[in-house]
C-alpha positions in Angstrom: 12.7 50.0 -11.9 9.9 48.7 -14.1 12.4 48.4 -17.0 14.1 45.7 -14.9 10.8 43.8 -14.6 9.4 44.2 -18.1 10.6 44.3 -21.7 9.9 47.5 -23.7 6.9 45.8 -25.3 5.5 44.7 -22.0 6.2 48.0 -20.4 4.3 49.9 -23.1 1.3 47.5 -22.7 1.5 47.8 -18.9 1.4 51.6 -19.1 -1.6 51.5 -21.4 -3.4 49.1 -19.1 -3.0 51.2 -15.9 -3.7 54.5 -17.6 -6.6 53.7 -20.0 -10.2 52.9 -19.6 -10.3 50.0 -22.0 -12.7 47.0 -22.1 -10.6 44.3 -23.6 -6.8 43.9 -23.8 -5.6 41.0 -26.0 -1.9 40.1 -25.9 -1.3 37.7 -28.8 1.7 36.4 -30.6 4.7 34.0 -30.4 5.6 31.7 -27.6 8.0 32.7 -24.8 7.4 36.5 -25.3 6.0 37.4 -21.9 2.3 37.7 -22.7 1.1 35.6 -19.9 3.7 37.0 -17.4 2.4 40.4 -18.0 -1.3 39.4 -17.9 -0.6 37.5 -14.6 0.6 40.8 -13.1 -2.2 42.8 -14.6 -4.6 40.3 -13.1 -3.4 41.1 -9.6 -3.6 44.8 -10.5 -7.2 44.4 -11.6 -8.3 42.7 -8.4 -7.1 45.7 -6.4 -8.8 48.1 -8.7 -12.0 46.1 -8.7 -12.1 46.0 -4.9 -11.8 49.8 -4.8 -14.7 50.2 -7.2 -16.9 47.7 -5.5 -16.2 49.2 -2.1 -17.4 52.5 -3.4 -20.6 50.9 -4.4 -21.1 49.2 -1.1 -20.5 45.7 -2.6 -18.6 43.6 -0.1 -17.9 40.5 -2.2 -17.3 41.4 -5.9 -16.7 38.5 -8.3 -14.0 38.1 -11.0 -13.8 35.3 -13.7 -10.5 33.5 -14.2 -10.7 31.1 -17.2 -8.4 28.7 -18.9 -8.7 25.8 -21.4 -9.3 23.7 -18.3 -8.6 24.0 -14.6 -5.3 22.1 -14.9 -4.1 24.5 -17.6 -5.2 27.4 -15.5 -3.3 26.1 -12.6 -0.1 25.6 -14.7 -0.2 28.8 -16.6 -1.4 31.3 -14.1 -1.7 30.2 -10.5 1.5 28.2 -10.2 3.4 31.0 -11.9 2.0 33.5 -9.4 2.9 31.2 -6.5 6.5 30.8 -7.8 6.9 34.5 -8.4 5.2 36.0 -5.4 4.7 33.1 -2.9 0.9 33.4 -3.1 -1.0 30.5 -1.5 -4.4 30.0 -3.1 -7.1 28.5 -0.9 -10.0 27.1 -3.0 -13.5 26.3 -1.8 -15.6 23.4 -3.2 -16.7 25.6 -6.1 -13.2 26.3 -7.4 -13.2 29.8 -6.0 -10.6 31.7 -3.9 -10.5 35.1 -2.3 -7.7 37.6 -3.0 -7.6 41.3 -2.1 -11.2 41.1 -1.0 -12.4 39.8 -4.5 -13.9 36.4 -5.0 -12.2 34.8 -8.0 -14.2 32.2 -9.8 -12.2 29.7 -11.9 -13.7 28.1 -15.0 -12.7 26.1 -18.0 -13.6 27.6 -21.4 -12.8 25.0 -24.0 -15.9 22.8 -23.8 -19.5 23.6 -24.4 -20.6 22.4 -21.0 -18.4 25.1 -19.4 -21.2 27.5 -20.5 -23.7 26.5 -17.8 -21.2 27.1 -15.0 -20.8 30.7 -15.9 -24.4 31.8 -16.6 -26.1 34.0 -14.1 -23.2 35.7 -12.4 -22.2 39.3 -12.4 -18.5 39.8 -12.7 -16.2 42.9 -12.4 -13.9 41.5 -15.0 -12.2 38.4 -16.5 -8.8 37.0 -17.3 -8.9 34.5 -20.2 -5.8 32.5 -20.6 -5.1 30.7 -24.0 -7.9 32.6 -25.7 -7.9 30.6 -29.0 -8.7 27.4 -27.0 -12.1 28.9 -25.8 -15.4 27.9 -27.3 -16.8 31.1 -28.9 -20.1 30.7 -27.1 -18.3 30.4 -23.7 -16.2 33.4 -24.5 -19.3 35.4 -25.4 -21.0 34.3 -22.1 -17.9 35.4 -20.1 -18.0 38.8 -21.9 -21.7 39.2 -21.2 -21.1 38.5 -17.5 -18.6 41.4 -17.2 -21.2 43.9 -16.3 -19.9 45.2 -13.0 -18.9 48.9 -12.9 -15.5 49.3 -14.7 -15.3 45.7 -15.8 -12.4 44.8 -18.1 -11.1 41.7 -19.8 -7.5 40.4 -20.1 -6.8 37.8 -22.8 -3.6 36.2 -23.9 -3.1 33.7 -26.7 -0.8 32.2 -29.3 -1.8 32.5 -32.9 -4.1 30.2 -34.7 -5.5 30.2 -38.2 -6.3 33.7 -39.6 -10.1 32.8 -39.8 -10.3 32.1 -36.1 -13.2 34.0 -34.5 -10.9 35.7 -31.9 -8.8 37.3 -34.6 -11.7 38.2 -37.0 -14.1 39.5 -34.4 -11.8 41.2 -32.0 -8.1 41.5 -33.0 -8.8 42.7 -36.5 -11.5 45.1 -35.2 -9.4 46.5 -32.3 -9.7 50.2 -32.1 -6.9 50.7 -29.6 -9.3 52.2 -27.1 -12.2 49.9 -26.2 -10.4 46.9 -27.6 -6.6 46.9 -27.5 -4.6 44.2 -29.3 -0.8 43.9 -28.8 1.2 41.7 -31.1 4.4 39.9 -29.8 7.3 38.5 -31.7 10.0 36.3 -30.2 12.5 39.1 -30.6 10.3 41.4 -28.4 11.4 39.4 -25.3 14.7 41.2 -24.6 15.2 39.0 -21.5 15.9 35.9 -23.6 19.5 35.3 -24.5 20.6 35.7 -28.1 21.7 32.1 -28.0 18.2 30.9 -27.0 16.6 33.0 -29.8 19.1 31.7 -32.3 18.5 28.1 -31.3 14.7 28.6 -31.5 14.9 30.1 -35.0 17.3 27.5 -36.3 15.3 24.5 -35.0 11.7 25.8 -35.8 10.4 24.3 -39.0 10.1 26.6 -42.0 6.7 27.9 -43.1 3.6 28.1 -40.9 5.3 26.9 -37.7 8.1 29.5 -38.0 5.6 32.3 -38.8 3.5 31.4 -35.7 6.1 30.5 -33.1 8.8 33.0 -34.0 7.0 35.9 -35.7 3.7 35.5 -33.9 1.6 35.6 -37.1 -1.8 34.3 -37.6 -1.2 32.2 -40.8 -2.2 29.0 -42.5 0.2 26.5 -44.0 0.8 26.9 -47.7 1.9 24.2 -50.1 4.1 21.3 -49.1 3.9 20.5 -45.4 7.5 19.4 -44.8 9.4 22.3 -46.4 12.7 21.3 -44.9 12.8 17.8 -46.3 15.7 17.5 -48.7 16.2 14.4 -50.8 20.0 15.0 -50.8 20.1 15.1 -47.0 17.4 12.9 -45.6 17.6 9.7 -47.8 20.1 7.1 -46.6 21.1 3.9 -48.4 20.3 0.6 -46.8 24.0 -0.2 -46.9 24.8 2.9 -44.7 21.9 1.9 -42.5 23.9 -1.2 -41.5 26.4 0.9 -39.6 23.8 2.7 -37.5 23.7 1.7 -33.8 20.0 1.3 -33.2 18.8 1.2 -29.6 15.0 1.1 -30.1 12.4 0.2 -32.7 8.8 1.1 -33.0 6.0 0.9 -35.6 3.3 3.2 -36.8 0.1 1.9 -38.4 -2.4 3.8 -40.6 -5.3 1.6 -41.6 -6.7 1.7 -45.2 -8.5 -0.2 -47.9 -9.5 2.0 -50.8 -6.8 4.4 -49.9 -3.4 3.1 -48.9 -2.9 1.4 -45.5 0.6 1.6 -44.1 2.9 0.1 -41.5 6.2 1.8 -41.0 9.1 0.6 -38.9 11.0 3.4 -37.2 14.5 2.9 -35.6 16.1 5.2 -33.0 19.9 5.3 -32.8 22.1 6.1 -29.9 22.5 9.7 -30.9 18.7 10.4 -30.8 18.2 10.2 -34.6 15.2 8.5 -36.2 15.2 6.4 -39.3 12.3 5.0 -41.5 13.7 1.5 -41.8 10.8 -0.3 -43.5 7.6 0.6 -45.2 4.6 -1.6 -46.1 2.0 0.3 -48.0 -0.8 -1.4 -49.9 -4.4 -0.9 -51.0 -7.4 -3.4 -50.9 -5.9 -5.5 -48.1 -7.9 -7.0 -45.2 -6.8 -7.1 -41.6 -5.2 -10.6 -42.0 -2.6 -9.1 -44.3 -1.7 -6.4 -41.9 -1.5 -8.8 -39.0 0.9 -11.0 -41.0 3.1 -8.1 -41.8 3.2 -6.9 -38.2 4.1 -10.4 -37.0 7.0 -10.5 -39.4 8.3 -7.3 -37.9 7.9 -8.7 -34.4 9.8 -11.8 -35.4 12.7 -9.8 -37.0 12.9 -6.8 -34.6 11.5 -8.1 -31.3 8.5 -7.3 -29.2 8.1 -3.7 -30.5 5.2 -1.4 -29.9 2.7 -0.7 -32.7 1.1 2.8 -32.5 -2.1 2.4 -34.4 -4.7 4.6 -35.9 -7.7 4.5 -33.5 -10.2 4.7 -36.3 -10.4 0.9 -36.5 -10.6 -0.4 -32.9 -11.4 -3.9 -34.0 -8.1 -4.1 -35.9 -6.2 -2.9 -32.9 -8.0 -5.5 -30.8 -7.0 -8.2 -33.2 -3.4 -7.2 -33.1 -3.5 -7.5 -29.4 -5.2 -10.9 -29.4 -2.4 -12.2 -31.6 0.3 -11.2 -29.2 1.3 -7.7 -30.5 1.9 -4.7 -28.3 -0.7 -2.5 -30.1 -1.9 0.8 -28.7 -3.8 3.7 -30.0 -1.6 6.4 -31.4 -1.6 10.0 -30.2 -3.2 11.8 -33.1 -2.8 15.5 -32.4 -2.3 16.5 -36.0 -0.6 19.9 -35.8 1.6 19.1 -32.8 2.7 15.8 -34.5 3.4 17.5 -37.8 5.4 20.2 -36.1 7.6 17.6 -34.4 8.3 15.7 -37.6 9.0 18.9 -39.4 11.4 19.9 -36.6 13.2 16.6 -37.0 13.7 17.2 -40.7 15.0 20.7 -40.1 17.4 19.4 -37.4 18.5 16.5 -39.6 17.4 14.0 -37.0 15.0 12.0 -39.2 16.3 9.9 -42.2 14.5 7.8 -44.7 15.9 4.5 -46.2 16.1 5.3 -49.9 14.4 2.1 -51.2 10.9 3.1 -50.0 8.3 3.6 -52.7 5.1 5.1 -51.2 7.0 7.6 -49.1 8.6 9.0 -52.2 5.2 9.4 -53.9 3.8 11.2 -50.9 6.4 13.5 -49.5 6.0 16.3 -52.1 2.2 15.7 -52.4 1.6 16.0 -48.7 0.2 19.5 -48.6 -2.0 21.9 -46.6 -5.7 22.4 -47.1 -5.9 26.1 -47.1 -9.6 26.2 -46.1 -9.3 23.8 -43.2 -5.8 24.5 -42.0 -4.9 20.8 -41.9 -3.3 18.3 -44.3 -5.2 17.4 -47.5 -6.5 13.8 -47.0 -4.5 12.4 -49.9 -0.9 11.2 -50.1 -0.9 11.1 -46.3 -0.9 7.4 -45.3 2.8 6.7 -44.8 3.2 10.3 -43.4 0.5 9.6 -40.9 2.1 6.3 -39.8 5.5 8.0 -39.3 3.8 10.7 -37.2 1.9 8.1 -35.1 5.0 6.2 -34.3 7.4 9.1 -33.4 5.0 11.5 -31.8 3.3 8.8 -29.7 6.6 7.3 -28.6 7.9 10.7 -27.5 4.7 11.7 -25.7 4.3 8.5 -23.7 7.7 9.0 -21.9 9.0 5.7 -23.1 12.6 4.7 -23.6 15.5 7.1 -23.7 15.0 10.8 -24.0 15.3 11.9 -27.6 14.7 15.6 -27.0 18.1 17.2 -27.4 
């Protein structure tokens, strides 16, 4: 029974896909809702349909475009999933193509401008675009223009981005339900997920933009204060109480500054997986020698810790290294890093020693820029340093696992 394979939302979309002569089907919305699972199956359906059409035209080797952010993402999100589900063994040629059901599937990346040249010139009987918001608009348009074979159709899946994104404005908002069909997915639409899982996801997803996108599947921007779940009555801890915490790891985050504040923060990790802002140094109009001296003090007191540094001043990072500090460039993915810090506040897994000064000035002034969909570049220096330390530490697979 199809109802045993698909959720009601997936099943409705599947029935539309196999019974309608659409051109573009866009499945968009929250994570873990089955968008890609459905599109992966529809991709196989499309290859069989295309072969029938091409055979009727006397075309022996019809082509189809399969595109992802890059070939690695395409392999993870689509091909590996199909292999695991159906045992399909894909055999690639030197041009990243494989044959299936008599159709030549041409694999491309779509997130870089130089992907454009690899797609030009071909005639395709359709395309499957995974992670649509990651695509460069000009590459997407080129893929669309290549879909000129008889009966060509496009499958697209994506998570939400900002409401001004070209995919939403030019296609989803203009979908007529016939030529362009857009289907919105919420977490609750996935009826195969346990109620326990859904409850955990809702309770641990930060309030505001991240909740709206990841749970409700909405295309929204952040509004107002970034860390909405920060509570001064919960997240501040006295230095006296800090003495009873069993720390197992220390790390530092560094945000360079001069006219605006520079900052070094010391982050401690306890044996329960909780983080603490233990020390903060935030100053204006200081040269590299000052920051070097402060970093060396931390090394002397807390051991040979790692300093995750803003890569904007490579000469400063180099000087740290020359003076015996373990200084590396921080991972600076802004939204992913902010989402992680926001999650820690919501889960009560990040605490701030209450004698900090600059942090207290920043925390309620650290806000979203509604036009750019990113933090306003003010009151962000200590916040950036905290993000550099924790997000970089977690994403370099160092030390104990802190993801509960």
